[in-house]
TIBASE-176442 format. One record per residue: residue number from 1; x, y, z of N, C-alpha, C in turn. Coordinates in pm, 1 decimal, m for minus. Layout:
<pts>
pt n->NUM	nc1->X	nc2->Y	nc3->Z	cac1->X	cac2->Y	cac3->Z	cc1->X	cc2->Y	cc3->Z
...
</pts>
This chain:
<pts>
pt n->1	nc1->82.0	nc2->m119.3	nc3->0.0	cac1->0.0	cac2->0.0	cac3->0.0	cc1->86.1	cc2->125.4	cc3->0.0
pt n->2	nc1->191.1	nc2->124.0	nc3->80.2	cac1->278.2	cac2->240.7	cac3->86.6	cc1->352.1	cc2->260.6	cc3->m45.1
pt n->3	nc1->386.3	nc2->152.2	nc3->m110.0	cac1->455.4	cac2->161.6	cac3->m238.6	cc1->365.3	cc2->221.0	cc3->m345.6
pt n->4	nc1->239.6	nc2->184.0	nc3->m342.6	cac1->143.5	cac2->237.6	cac3->m438.2	cc1->120.8	cc2->386.2	cc3->m413.6
pt n->5	nc1->107.2	nc2->423.5	nc3->m287.9	cac1->88.0	cac2->563.5	cac3->m253.1	cc1->210.6	cc2->646.1	cc3->m290.7
pt n->6	nc1->328.1	nc2->590.4	nc3->m266.6	cac1->452.0	cac2->660.5	cac3->m301.4	cc1->462.8	cc2->679.0	cc3->m452.7
pt n->7	nc1->408.6	nc2->588.0	nc3->m528.0	cac1->410.7	cac2->599.1	cac3->m673.9	cc1->302.9	cc2->695.5	cc3->m724.1
pt n->8	nc1->188.7	nc2->698.7	nc3->m659.2	cac1->77.3	cac2->783.2	cac3->m703.1	cc1->102.3	cc2->932.1	cc3->m679.0
pt n->9	nc1->169.8	nc2->966.5	nc3->m572.1	cac1->193.7	cac2->1107.6	cac3->m540.1	cc1->272.6	cc2->1177.7	cc3->m650.0
pt n->10	nc1->387.2	nc2->1125.6	nc3->m695.6	cac1->458.6	cac2->1195.0	cac3->m805.1	cc1->378.4	cc2->1198.5	cc3->m935.5
pt n->11	nc1->303.7	nc2->1092.8	nc3->m959.9	cac1->222.2	cac2->1091.2	cac3->m1082.1	cc1->118.3	cc2->1202.4	cc3->m1075.7
pt n->12	nc1->52.1	nc2->1219.6	nc3->m962.8	cac1->m46.4	cac2->1326.4	cac3->m946.8	cc1->18.3	cc2->1464.3	cc3->m953.5
pt n->13	nc1->137.6	nc2->1475.6	nc3->m898.9	cac1->207.5	cac2->1604.3	cac3->m901.5	cc1->231.1	cc2->1649.4	cc3->m1045.7
pt n->14	nc1->261.5	nc2->1557.3	nc3->m1133.8	cac1->286.0	cac2->1593.4	cac3->m1274.1	cc1->157.8	cc2->1596.0	cc3->m1358.0
pt n->15	nc1->61.1	nc2->1516.2	nc3->m1321.6	cac1->m61.2	cac2->1506.4	cac3->m1400.4	cc1->m148.7	cc2->1630.7	cc3->m1387.0
pt n->16	nc1->m162.3	nc2->1684.8	nc3->m1269.4	cac1->m250.5	cac2->1800.2	cac3->m1247.7	cc1->m207.9	cc2->1921.3	cc3->m1330.5
pt n->17	nc1->m80.2	nc2->1962.0	nc3->m1330.7	cac1->m42.3	cac2->2076.5	cac3->m1415.7	cc1->m58.0	cc2->2048.0	cc3->m1565.2
pt n->18	nc1->m32.3	nc2->1925.0	nc3->m1604.4	cac1->m47.0	cac2->1890.1	cac3->m1746.3	cc1->m193.4	cc2->1903.9	cc3->m1787.9
pt n->19	nc1->m283.1	nc2->1857.4	nc3->m1704.7	cac1->m425.9	cac2->1870.6	cac3->m1735.3	cc1->m466.6	cc2->2017.5	cc3->m1738.1
pt n->20	nc1->m413.3	nc2->2097.7	nc3->m1646.9	cac1->m445.1	cac2->2241.0	cac3->m1645.1	cc1->m395.8	cc2->2309.4	cc3->m1772.4
pt n->21	nc1->m275.3	nc2->2276.1	nc3->m1815.8	cac1->m220.4	cac2->2334.7	cac3->m1939.1	cc1->m304.7	cc2->2291.8	cc3->m2058.8
pt n->22	nc1->m339.6	nc2->2165.2	nc3->m2065.4	cac1->m418.6	cac2->2114.1	cac3->m2177.2	cc1->m556.8	cc2->2180.4	cc3->m2180.4
pt n->23	nc1->m618.6	nc2->2196.5	nc3->m2063.9	cac1->m750.1	cac2->2260.0	cac3->m2055.9	cc1->m743.6	cc2->2405.3	cc3->m2101.5
pt n->24	nc1->m639.9	nc2->2478.4	nc3->m2059.5	cac1->m624.1	cac2->2617.6	cac3->m2101.1	cc1->m604.9	cc2->2625.6	cc3->m2252.9
pt n->25	nc1->m528.5	nc2->2531.7	nc3->m2307.0	cac1->m506.0	cac2->2528.7	cac3->m2451.8	cc1->m637.5	cc2->2504.0	cc3->m2526.8
pt n->26	nc1->m716.9	nc2->2411.1	nc3->m2478.6	cac1->m845.2	cac2->2381.9	cac3->m2542.2	cc1->m938.3	cc2->2503.1	cc3->m2535.7
pt n->27	nc1->m933.4	nc2->2575.8	nc3->m2425.6	cac1->m1016.6	cac2->2695.3	cac3->m2411.7	cc1->m973.4	cc2->2802.1	cc3->m2511.6
pt n->28	nc1->m844.0	nc2->2820.3	nc3->m2529.7	cac1->m794.8	cac2->2918.7	cac3->m2627.2	cc1->m835.0	cc2->2880.6	cc3->m2769.3
pt n->29	nc1->m826.5	nc2->2753.2	nc3->m2800.3	cac1->m867.8	cac2->2707.1	cac3->m2933.6	cc1->m1016.3	cc2->2736.6	cc3->m2955.5
pt n->30	nc1->m1098.2	nc2->2709.6	nc3->m2855.4	cac1->m1242.0	cac2->2736.0	cac3->m2867.3	cc1->m1268.7	cc2->2885.2	cc3->m2885.5
pt n->31	nc1->m1196.7	nc2->2970.5	nc3->m2813.0	cac1->m1214.2	cac2->3115.5	cac3->m2827.2	cc1->m1176.0	cc2->3162.2	cc3->m2967.1
pt n->32	nc1->m1065.8	nc2->3108.6	nc3->m3020.9	cac1->m1024.0	cac2->3146.0	cac3->m3156.2	cc1->m1126.1	cc2->3101.2	cc3->m3260.2
pt n->33	nc1->m1183.9	nc2->2983.7	nc3->m3240.8	cac1->m1285.0	cac2->2935.6	cac3->m3334.0	cc1->m1409.3	cc2->3023.8	cc3->m3330.1
pt n->34	nc1->m1449.2	nc2->3065.5	nc3->m3212.4	cac1->m1565.4	cac2->3154.3	cac3->m3200.3	cc1->m1536.3	cc2->3287.7	cc3->m3267.3
pt n->35	nc1->m1416.4	nc2->3339.4	nc3->m3247.3	cac1->m1378.5	cac2->3467.3	cac3->m3307.7	cc1->m1378.0	cc2->3457.3	cc3->m3460.1
pt n->36	nc1->m1321.6	nc2->3348.3	nc3->m3513.1	cac1->m1317.7	cac2->3330.1	cac3->m3658.3	cc1->m1458.8	cc2->3316.7	cc3->m3715.1
pt n->37	nc1->m1543.7	nc2->3244.5	nc3->m3646.1	cac1->m1681.2	cac2->3227.1	cac3->m3691.5	cc1->m1756.4	cc2->3359.5	cc3->m3691.0
pt n->38	nc1->m1735.5	nc2->3440.1	nc3->m3587.7	cac1->m1805.6	cac2->3568.7	cac3->m3581.6	cc1->m1756.3	cc2->3663.6	cc3->m3690.0
pt n->39	nc1->m1626.7	nc2->3659.8	nc3->m3721.0	cac1->m1574.7	cac2->3744.3	cac3->m3828.5	cc1->m1632.8	cc2->3702.0	cc3->m3962.6
pt n->40	nc1->m1640.5	nc2->3572.3	nc3->m3984.6	cac1->m1697.5	cac2->3521.9	cac3->m4109.4	cc1->m1844.7	cc2->3560.0	cc3->m4120.4
pt n->41	nc1->m1916.5	nc2->3550.4	nc3->m4010.4	cac1->m2057.8	cac2->3588.5	cac3->m4010.6	cc1->m2074.7	cc2->3737.0	cc3->m4039.7
pt n->42	nc1->m1986.9	nc2->3818.7	nc3->m3984.0	cac1->m1994.6	cac2->3963.2	cac3->m4008.4	cc1->m1967.4	cc2->3994.8	cc3->m4154.9
pt n->43	nc1->m1870.7	nc2->3924.6	nc3->m4214.4	cac1->m1841.1	cac2->3946.3	cac3->m4356.3	cc1->m1960.8	cc2->3907.1	cc3->m4443.0
pt n->44	nc1->m2021.3	nc2->3793.8	nc3->m4411.7	cac1->m2137.9	cac2->3750.3	cac3->m4488.9	cc1->m2253.4	cc2->3848.0	cc3->m4472.8
pt n->45	nc1->m2272.6	nc2->3898.9	nc3->m4352.6	cac1->m2379.8	cac2->3995.8	cac3->m4328.9	cc1->m2356.3	cc2->4121.9	cc3->m4411.0
pt n->46	nc1->m2231.7	nc2->4165.6	nc3->m4420.6	cac1->m2200.5	cac2->4284.4	cac3->m4500.5	cc1->m2226.7	cc2->4257.9	cc3->m4648.5
pt n->47	nc1->m2191.7	nc2->4138.6	nc3->m4694.9	cac1->m2217.6	cac2->4103.9	cac3->m4834.6	cc1->m2367.4	cc2->4100.4	cc3->m4862.2
pt n->48	nc1->m2443.2	nc2->4041.9	nc3->m4771.0	cac1->m2587.9	cac2->4036.2	cac3->m4788.9	cc1->m2648.8	cc2->4175.8	cc3->m4787.8
pt n->49	nc1->m2599.3	nc2->4261.6	nc3->m4701.3	cac1->m2650.9	cac2->4398.6	cac3->m4694.5	cc1->m2623.5	cc2->4472.5	cc3->m4824.9
pt n->50	nc1->m2504.2	nc2->4454.4	nc3->m4880.9	cac1->m2471.4	cac2->4519.0	cac3->m5008.1	cc1->m2560.2	cc2->4465.3	cc3->m5119.8
pt n->51	nc1->m2583.7	nc2->4335.7	nc3->m5117.8	cac1->m2670.0	cac2->4274.9	cac3->m5218.7	cc1->m2813.0	cc2->4327.2	cc3->m5206.9
pt n->52	nc1->m2861.7	nc2->4339.4	nc3->m5085.9	cac1->m2997.2	cac2->4390.5	cac3->m5064.4	cc1->m3007.6	cc2->4535.0	cc3->m5112.0
pt n->53	nc1->m2905.6	nc2->4616.8	nc3->m5083.0	cac1->m2908.0	cac2->4756.5	cac3->m5128.5	cc1->m2912.4	cc2->4763.6	cc3->m5280.9
pt n->54	nc1->m2832.9	nc2->4679.0	nc3->m5346.9	cac1->m2832.4	cac2->4679.7	cac3->m5493.3	cc1->m2969.1	cc2->4637.9	cc3->m5547.9
pt n->55	nc1->m3028.1	nc2->4536.4	nc3->m5487.8	cac1->m3160.0	cac2->4491.7	cac3->m5533.3	cc1->m3267.2	cc2->4597.2	cc3->m5508.0
pt n->56	nc1->m3259.2	nc2->4664.2	nc3->m5394.1	cac1->m3355.9	cac2->4770.8	cac3->m5365.8	cc1->m3344.1	cc2->4883.5	cc3->m5467.8
pt n->57	nc1->m3222.8	nc2->4917.5	nc3->m5504.5	cac1->m3202.2	cac2->5022.9	cac3->m5605.1	cc1->m3261.1	cc2->4980.5	cc3->m5739.7
pt n->58	nc1->m3240.5	nc2->4854.9	nc3->m5776.5	cac1->m3296.5	cac2->4806.4	cac3->m5902.7	cc1->m3449.1	cc2->4809.4	cc3->m5899.3
pt n->59	nc1->m3507.4	nc2->4772.2	nc3->m5786.7	cac1->m3653.5	cac2->4774.6	cac3->m5774.7	cc1->m3704.6	cc2->4917.7	cc3->m5786.2
pt n->60	nc1->m3634.5	nc2->5012.9	nc3->m5723.6	cac1->m3675.6	cac2->5153.6	cac3->m5733.7	cc1->m3674.8	cc2->5200.3	cc3->m5878.8
pt n->61	nc1->m3569.7	nc2->5163.2	nc3->m5951.4	cac1->m3561.0	cac2->5202.9	cac3->m6092.2	cc1->m3674.5	cc2->5140.1	cc3->m6171.6
pt n->62	nc1->m3699.8	nc2->5012.6	nc3->m6148.9	cac1->m3808.2	cac2->4945.7	cac3->m6221.2	cc1->m3944.2	cc2->5006.3	cc3->m6186.1
pt n->63	nc1->m3964.8	nc2->5039.5	nc3->m6060.5	cac1->m4090.7	cac2->5104.5	cac3->m6022.1	cc1->m4105.3	cc2->5239.6	cc3->m6091.1
pt n->64	nc1->m3995.3	nc2->5311.8	nc3->m6099.4	cac1->m4000.4	cac2->5442.2	cac3->m6164.8	cc1->m4032.4	cc2->5425.6	cc3->m6313.7
pt n->65	nc1->m3975.4	nc2->5323.8	nc3->m6376.8	cac1->m4002.6	cac2->5299.9	cac3->m6518.8	cc1->m4150.0	cc2->5264.4	cc3->m6539.7
pt n->66	nc1->m4202.3	nc2->5179.4	nc3->m6453.9	cac1->m4339.9	cac2->5133.0	cac3->m6469.5	cc1->m4439.8	cc2->5244.8	cc3->m6440.4
pt n->67	nc1->m4413.7	nc2->5325.7	nc3->m6341.2	cac1->m4512.9	cac2->5425.3	cac3->m6299.5	cc1->m4500.6	cc2->5558.7	cc3->m6371.3
pt n->68	nc1->m4385.7	nc2->5591.5	nc3->m6426.1	cac1->m4366.4	cac2->5722.0	cac3->m6489.6	cc1->m4382.9	cc2->5707.2	cc3->m6640.3
pt n->69	nc1->m4494.8	nc2->5757.5	nc3->m6694.6	cac1->m4525.4	cac2->5740.1	cac3->m6836.7	cc1->m4448.1	cc2->5836.0	cc3->m6925.0
pt n->70	nc1->m4380.2	nc2->5933.8	nc3->m6866.1	cac1->m4304.8	cac2->6029.9	cac3->m6945.2	cc1->m4174.2	cc2->5972.6	cc3->m6999.9
pt n->71	nc1->m4129.2	nc2->5862.3	nc3->m6947.0	cac1->m4002.8	cac2->5803.5	cac3->m6990.9	cc1->m4025.2	cc2->5710.9	cc3->m7109.3
pt n->72	nc1->m3924.2	nc2->5702.0	nc3->m7188.5	cac1->m3926.8	cac2->5606.2	cac3->m7297.8	cc1->m3883.6	cc2->5472.2	cc3->m7238.9
pt n->73	nc1->m3976.3	nc2->5379.1	nc3->m7230.8	cac1->m3951.5	cac2->5252.2	cac3->m7162.5	cc1->m3837.0	cc2->5173.8	cc3->m7225.4
pt n->74	nc1->m3832.0	nc2->5169.3	nc3->m7354.0	cac1->m3726.7	cac2->5092.9	cac3->m7420.3	cc1->m3588.6	cc2->5148.3	cc3->m7386.7
pt n->75	nc1->m3575.1	nc2->5279.4	nc3->m7383.4	cac1->m3446.3	cac2->5341.4	cac3->m7350.3	cc1->m3407.0	cc2->5307.3	cc3->m7206.9
pt n->76	nc1->m3502.5	nc2->5310.5	nc3->m7117.1	cac1->m3474.5	cac2->5278.9	cac3->m6977.1	cc1->m3431.5	cc2->5132.8	cc3->m6959.9
pt n->77	nc1->m3499.0	nc2->5043.4	nc3->m7031.2	cac1->m3463.8	cac2->4901.7	cac3->m7021.1	cc1->m3323.6	cc2->4878.7	cc3->m7075.7
pt n->78	nc1->m3291.3	nc2->4939.5	nc3->m7186.6	cac1->m3156.9	cac2->4925.7	cac3->m7242.3	cc1->m3051.5	cc2->4983.1	cc3->m7147.7
pt n->79	nc1->m3083.0	nc2->5093.6	nc3->m7084.0	cac1->m2989.4	cac2->5152.0	cac3->m6987.1	cc1->m2967.1	cc2->5056.3	cc3->m6870.7
pt n->80	nc1->m3072.1	nc2->4990.0	nc3->m6827.1	cac1->m3057.5	cac2->4891.2	cac3->m6720.3	cc1->m2971.2	cc2->4774.2	cc3->m6764.7
pt n->81	nc1->m2993.2	nc2->4728.7	nc3->m6886.5	cac1->m2911.8	cac2->4618.0	cac3->m6938.1	cc1->m2765.2	cc2->4657.4	cc3->m6945.1
pt n->82	nc1->m2739.0	nc2->4778.8	nc3->m6987.9	cac1->m2600.9	cac2->4826.2	cac3->m6993.9	cc1->m2539.4	cc2->4832.2	cc3->m6854.4
pt n->83	nc1->m2617.6	nc2->4876.8	nc3->m6756.9	cac1->m2568.7	cac2->4884.5	cac3->m6619.2	cc1->m2539.2	cc2->4745.9	cc3->m6564.6
pt n->84	nc1->m2628.0	nc2->4651.9	nc3->m6591.1	cac1->m2608.9	cac2->4514.8	cac3->m6543.2	cc1->m2487.7	cc2->4452.4	cc3->m6611.3
pt n->85	nc1->m2470.7	nc2->4477.0	nc3->m6740.1	cac1->m2356.5	cac2->4422.0	cac3->m6812.3	cc1->m2226.0	cc2->4480.3	cc3->m6759.8
pt n->86	nc1->m2227.9	nc2->4605.3	nc3->m6717.1	cac1->m2107.0	cac2->4669.8	cac3->m6664.9	cc1->m2068.7	cc2->4613.0	cc3->m6529.0
pt n->87	nc1->m2168.1	nc2->4567.5	nc3->m6451.6	cac1->m2140.4	cac2->4511.6	cac3->m6318.0	cc1->m2073.6	cc2->4378.5	cc3->m6335.3
</pts>
């Protein structure tokens, strides 16, 4: 019994700090993953916002073409096609 206890004490002395270091490392990895995921989500949100703004602008132009009879519709449609082709 004493031999087992004498063997267990040094093992525990080295095991506890190793587990603490490993746990801290795992926590840092998890924090970095969360940070990377949030940055990626923010980038996607910005892309979606830009896409929505572009679509809203196109809808405004189309509404103006449909509702304003003073414009030459064919010219407006061609101008839109040119704008889309330039993008």
